[in-house]
N, C-alpha and C positions, 0 to 999 in steps of 0.2 A: 471179180473180173467180169463186167458186163452183166451182172446178175445171173450168171450161169451156175449151176450146181455141178459136181463132179459127174453126176450120171449123164447130163446134157453134153458135157465136155467128151465122155467116153464115146456117147452116141455119134457125136459130129467127127470125132477122130475115126470111128469105125465106118461111118457113110465114105469119108474121105479115102480110106484105104480101099473100098470097094470101088471107088470110081478112079481114083488114080494109080492103085496099086503100091506096094511097099516100096518098090525101087524108085518110083517118081515122087515120092512124099517128102523126101528130104530136099530136093530141088526145088518142090513147091514152096515148101516152109521157107527156104533159103531165099527165093525169089519175092516172097511175100514180106520177109523181114527187110530185105533191101529197098522195096517200094516204100515202106513205112518209114524207114530211115531217111530216105531222099524226100518225102513229104514233110517231114518234121524239120529237116533242114531248111527246105525251100520256105516253110512257113516262119522259122526263125528269122531267115534272111529278110523275109516281107516286113516282119514286126521291127527289125533292127533299122530297116529303111524308114519306115514310118515314124519311129522313135526318134532318129537323127533329125528327120525334116521337121519334127514339131519342136525340137530343142534349138533348131537353127534360128 
């Protein structure tokens, strides 16, 4: 996963807990996941549009 080891991931989660707190972390992760999903959907739509225009 991005070349990160277990210790690096634990450190990142610890820093996130310090900055955002335990209550806001699930909302932050949910928002990040939604953003990534929307980005993937948009890139997939663009790819499909390009493929259709090439095949026509």
